[in-house]
C-alpha positions, 0 to 999 in steps of 0.5 A: 528479489529472492536470496538463498540463505547460506550458513556460511556465507549469509547467516540467518537474520535474527528478527522479533515480531512486535504484536501478536494480534490480528497481523503479527501471526502471519508475520511471525509465521512467514519469518519462522518458515524463512530460511533467511531469518531466525525468530528469536522473540514474540513481543506483546503486552498480553503474554498469554496471546504472545505465548499462543503464538510462540507455540505455533512458531517454534517456541521463540522467546516471549517478552511483554515490552520493547524495552525487555525486547532490546535489553534481553534478546540480540536481533538484527530487526523487528517487524511491528504489527501494532495500532498505527498510533504506536508505530512511531514510538516503537519503530524509533526505539528500535532504529535508535537501538540500531535494528532494521524495521518493518512496519504494518501499513500504514507507516505512521498515523501522520506523514510528520512522524513517518518522515521523522522515521525515514530520516532516523533510519538513513542517519542510523544506516538501517533499513526502514520498510513498509509491509505493503503486502499487496505489492508482493502478490503475483498479480500486482508484480505482473501489472507492474511488469506490463505497464513498465514494458508499454504493453498497456500503453500510457495510462488514462485512468485507474478505478479500484474498488475494494468493498466487503462486510468488514470490522469497523475499526476503532481508531481509523476511518475507512480510508486509513484502514482499506485505502493504504492497499490500493494506494501502496499498489498504485504507487508501486505499478505507476511509473514514478509512484503515486504523486497525484495533483490533488486529492479529493475525498468523500465519506459517508457514516450511516452507521453514526460511528463518527467516521467514514464507513463508505469513502471515495477518493479521486486522484488526478495524476500529472499526466491527465489521467484520473485514479479512483478508489472506493472503499466500503465496510458495509457491503454485503458483497465482497469486491477487490477489483482494479481496472487500469485503462491504457492507451493501447490496452486495458487490464482487469485484476479481479483479486477474488478469481483465482482461475483468471486474476488478470485479463488484458483487453485489446479493446477500447477507444482507438486513440492513435487512429482518432489522431491519425485521421482527425488531427488535432483536438479541435478537429477531433471534437465532433468526430465519431469515435473510433474503437478497437475491438481485439482479443482478451488474454489472461497472463500466466501468474506464479503461485506463492505467498506474498509475505514470504517474498516480503520477508525475503526482500526485507532480508535482501534489502538488509544484506545488500544495503539497498531500499526495499521495493516498499521502503520508507519513501513509498510509505510516505507517498501513501501517508501523504495521500491519506492526510490529503484525504482526511483534509478534503474530508474536513473541507467538505470534499474540496480538492486537498493538496499534498503536503497540506492545504486546500486548493486555491480554486476550492477555497474560493468556491468555498468563500463564495458559497459562504457569502451567498 
C-alpha cells in the first residue's frame, strides 16, 4: 500500500484540507508529514482557526471559502473534514474542478447524494475516497488478512461494541456518529463487503435530545451469519471491542488493550465434528454439543499511524489510477446501512431493506398489530 515519493519520478501531490475543526487538524498534520504530499492550503470559514492550524503544519496558505481555494491555489486534491450535510456540495464542486477528493465519514448525508458523488468522480476520472480510518489500523488489516486466509473459517457472527461517555452531536444521532466506524470495518474485512439481508435498529433517547443516544443494530448476512453493533454516547466506561466468531476459530479485538489488541481462540463449538458424528441437521437437533478446546494466541502487529497509511493510499490510488481501499463504492455500502437503520427506527425497529422499504413480513406484522 505504500509508495516512496521521488521528486523526479513522483513529485509530491498538492492538497488542501477543508475544515479546521475536530478532524481537519489530524488530516492536515498527516498530509504535512507525508513525503507523498505538499499541504498547500487550509480552508475554513473561521480564519483565526485556520491560521492557528496553518502555524502548526508548515504555514500553508489560509482561505475562507472553497471558491477562493479553487480559484487561487493549484491543488491536485482536497480533503473534506466538515459536517456531513456539507460533504456533497463541497465534493461536487471539487470534482467539477477536476480534483481528487477524500471525505471524512460518512461520505454524504444520503445514499442518493453519495451515489451522485461516486458517479461524478467516475465521469471526471478523479479518485473519490472515504476516510474510514479504522480500515488502515494494524489490527483491522490483520483481521482482514486472517479472514481472507481462512484462519477463522466461515464467519458465523460478529458482535461489535463502541460505547463511551461522548459528545451528543447536534446534527446526527448515535448511529450516524459512531456506527460508520464499525460498519466500514465490517465492509473492509468481510469477503464481498457488507451487504446485509436487512437492517433492524432500536434506539433510545434518555436525554430527551430528540435523537437516539443509545442504539443497537442487527444485520443478518446472506450466509446465515448475524452481525450486531452496539453504540452508545452515555456509557461511563469506554469499550471498543469486536468479537468475530468463525467455524474454525474466534477472534477478539480489544482496541483499548495495546498489549494484546487481537486474540485468536481455538475454542468453541466443533461444527465439523457435529456434522461428522450426527449427520444432517435433523439428526443433530437433539444431540449433545461437541466443543473444541484449543490454544489462544495473539498475532504480532506492526505499529504505524493509520492516517499516515490512509494519505499514502490516497496518493497511490491517484498515481496508479486505481480504486482506493475505502473507495466510494465501499462508502455507499456503509451509507445504505445507515439509511436502512434510520428507516427501521422510524418503523419502530422493523426490518428495513437496503435501498428503501420495510420487509414484507414486518409490514404484515405492523398491519396486524394496527388491526388489533
